[in-house]
C-alpha positions as CSV (number, residue, x, y, z in Angstrom):
1,M,81.2,68.6,141.9
2,A,79.5,66.6,144.7
3,Y,76.0,66.0,145.7
4,R,75.0,68.1,148.7
5,M,78.5,68.0,150.4
6,W,82.0,66.7,150.3
7,E,83.1,64.1,152.9
8,E,84.7,65.7,155.9
9,G,88.3,66.7,155.0
10,K,87.9,65.7,151.4
11,S,86.7,68.9,149.7
12,P,88.9,70.2,147.0
13,D,90.5,73.6,147.1
14,P,88.2,76.4,145.9
15,P,86.6,77.0,143.5
16,F,84.3,74.0,143.8
17,C,80.6,73.2,143.4
18,V,78.0,71.1,145.2
19,Y,74.4,70.5,144.0
20,Y,71.3,69.1,145.5
21,A,67.6,68.5,144.6
22,G,65.0,70.8,146.0
23,Q,61.2,70.7,145.8
24,A,59.6,69.1,142.7
25,N,57.3,71.5,140.8
26,N,54.4,69.4,139.7
27,M,51.5,70.5,137.4
28,A,48.3,68.7,137.9
29,A,45.5,67.9,135.5
30,D,42.4,65.9,136.3
31,G,43.8,65.0,139.7
32,V,47.1,63.5,138.5
33,V,50.6,64.8,137.9
34,Y,50.5,66.0,134.3
35,F,54.0,67.5,134.2
36,S,56.9,67.4,136.7
37,A,60.0,69.5,136.9
38,Q,62.7,69.1,139.6
39,R,64.3,72.1,141.2
40,Y,68.1,72.0,141.9
41,T,70.5,74.3,143.7
42,I,74.1,74.6,142.5
43,E,76.4,76.3,145.0
44,L,79.8,77.6,143.8
45,Y,82.4,78.3,146.5
46,T,85.4,80.5,146.0
47,D,88.1,82.1,148.1
48,A,87.6,85.5,146.4
49,K,85.0,87.0,144.1
50,E,85.6,85.3,140.8
51,P,83.5,86.8,138.0
52,E,85.2,84.6,135.4
53,T,84.3,81.4,137.2
54,E,80.7,82.6,137.6
55,A,80.6,83.5,133.9
56,L,81.8,80.0,133.1
57,V,79.0,78.4,135.1
58,E,76.4,80.8,133.7
59,R,77.5,80.2,130.1
60,A,77.3,76.4,130.6
61,L,73.8,76.6,132.0
62,T,72.6,79.0,129.3
63,A,74.2,76.8,126.5
64,A,72.2,73.9,127.9
65,G,69.0,75.9,127.7
66,I,68.6,76.0,131.4
67,Y,67.0,79.1,133.0
68,W,68.8,80.1,136.2
69,T,68.6,82.6,139.0
70,K,71.5,83.7,141.1
71,D,72.2,84.9,144.6
72,E,75.4,85.3,146.6
73,T,76.6,85.5,150.2
74,Y,79.8,85.5,152.1
75,I,80.5,82.8,154.7
76,E,82.6,84.6,157.3
77,S,83.4,81.4,159.3
78,E,84.9,79.8,156.2
79,H,86.2,83.0,154.6
80,M,84.5,82.0,151.3
81,H,82.1,83.4,148.8
82,E,79.1,81.3,148.0
83,I,77.3,81.8,144.7
84,I,73.9,80.1,144.6
85,Y,72.3,79.1,141.3
86,E,68.7,77.9,141.3
87,I,67.5,75.9,138.3
88,E,64.6,73.7,137.3
89,V,64.7,70.8,134.9
Protein backbone atom coordinates (compact mmCIF):
# COMPACT_ATOMS: atom_id res chain seq x y z
CA MET A 1 0.00 0.00 0.00
CA ALA A 2 1.30 3.45 -0.86
CA TYR A 3 0.24 6.98 0.03
CA ARG A 4 -1.49 8.62 -2.96
CA MET A 5 0.57 6.88 -5.70
CA TRP A 6 3.46 4.60 -6.48
CA GLU A 7 6.65 5.99 -7.97
CA GLU A 8 6.69 5.87 -11.77
CA GLY A 9 7.39 2.29 -12.85
CA LYS A 10 7.41 0.93 -9.28
CA SER A 11 3.80 -0.08 -8.74
CA PRO A 12 3.33 -3.75 -7.93
CA ASP A 13 1.25 -6.04 -10.06
CA PRO A 14 -2.47 -5.84 -9.21
CA PRO A 15 -4.15 -6.18 -6.88
CA PHE A 16 -2.73 -3.23 -4.97
CA CYS A 17 -4.00 -0.29 -2.93
CA VAL A 18 -3.23 3.37 -2.45
CA TYR A 19 -4.70 5.67 0.17
CA TYR A 20 -4.80 9.38 0.81
CA ALA A 21 -6.28 11.90 3.20
CA GLY A 22 -9.25 13.98 2.20
CA GLN A 23 -11.12 16.74 3.92
CA ALA A 24 -11.15 16.92 7.72
CA ASN A 25 -14.62 16.77 9.22
CA ASN A 26 -14.50 19.13 12.19
CA MET A 27 -17.27 19.75 14.70
CA ALA A 28 -17.22 23.16 16.36
CA ALA A 29 -18.41 24.22 19.77
CA ASP A 30 -18.05 27.74 21.16
CA GLY A 31 -16.04 28.80 18.11
CA VAL A 32 -13.32 26.14 18.42
CA VAL A 33 -12.80 22.64 17.05
CA TYR A 34 -14.52 20.35 19.55
CA PHE A 35 -14.05 17.13 17.59
CA SER A 36 -12.11 16.32 14.44
CA ALA A 37 -12.29 13.29 12.15
CA GLN A 38 -10.15 12.78 9.07
CA ARG A 39 -11.60 11.40 5.86
CA TYR A 40 -9.50 8.95 3.84
CA THR A 41 -9.88 7.28 0.48
CA ILE A 42 -8.58 3.77 -0.13
CA GLU A 43 -8.36 2.74 -3.78
CA LEU A 44 -8.08 -0.95 -4.66
CA TYR A 45 -6.86 -1.70 -8.20
CA THR A 46 -7.38 -5.10 -9.86
CA ASP A 47 -6.99 -6.53 -13.36
CA ALA A 48 -10.38 -8.24 -13.16
CA LYS A 49 -13.36 -8.01 -10.84
CA GLU A 50 -12.20 -9.72 -7.61
CA PRO A 51 -15.04 -10.06 -5.10
CA GLU A 52 -12.79 -12.09 -2.77
CA THR A 53 -10.21 -9.30 -2.57
CA GLU A 54 -12.92 -6.71 -2.00
CA ALA A 55 -14.39 -8.86 0.78
CA LEU A 56 -10.95 -9.08 2.41
CA VAL A 57 -10.65 -5.27 2.53
CA GLU A 58 -14.24 -4.90 3.74
CA ARG A 59 -13.81 -7.48 6.52
CA ALA A 60 -10.62 -5.75 7.70
CA LEU A 61 -12.32 -2.35 7.83
CA THR A 62 -15.39 -3.75 9.58
CA ALA A 63 -13.27 -5.70 12.10
CA ALA A 64 -11.44 -2.45 12.93
CA GLY A 65 -14.80 -0.80 13.63
CA ILE A 66 -14.48 1.54 10.65
CA TYR A 67 -17.62 2.56 8.75
CA TRP A 68 -16.97 2.56 5.00
CA THR A 69 -18.72 3.35 1.76
CA LYS A 70 -17.82 1.85 -1.61
CA ASP A 71 -17.88 2.87 -5.24
CA GLU A 72 -16.35 1.33 -8.33
CA THR A 73 -15.22 2.27 -11.81
CA TYR A 74 -13.30 0.79 -14.71
CA ILE A 75 -10.24 2.63 -16.02
CA GLU A 76 -10.18 1.82 -19.71
CA SER A 77 -6.77 3.36 -20.40
CA GLU A 78 -5.19 1.10 -17.75
CA HIS A 79 -7.50 -1.90 -18.26
CA MET A 80 -8.08 -1.98 -14.50
CA HIS A 81 -10.95 -2.03 -12.05
CA GLU A 82 -10.84 0.59 -9.31
CA ILE A 83 -12.75 0.01 -6.09
CA ILE A 84 -12.97 3.17 -3.99
CA TYR A 85 -13.55 2.99 -0.24
CA GLU A 86 -14.29 6.16 1.73
CA ILE A 87 -13.67 6.06 5.49
CA GLU A 88 -13.53 8.53 8.36
CA VAL A 89 -11.36 8.11 11.44
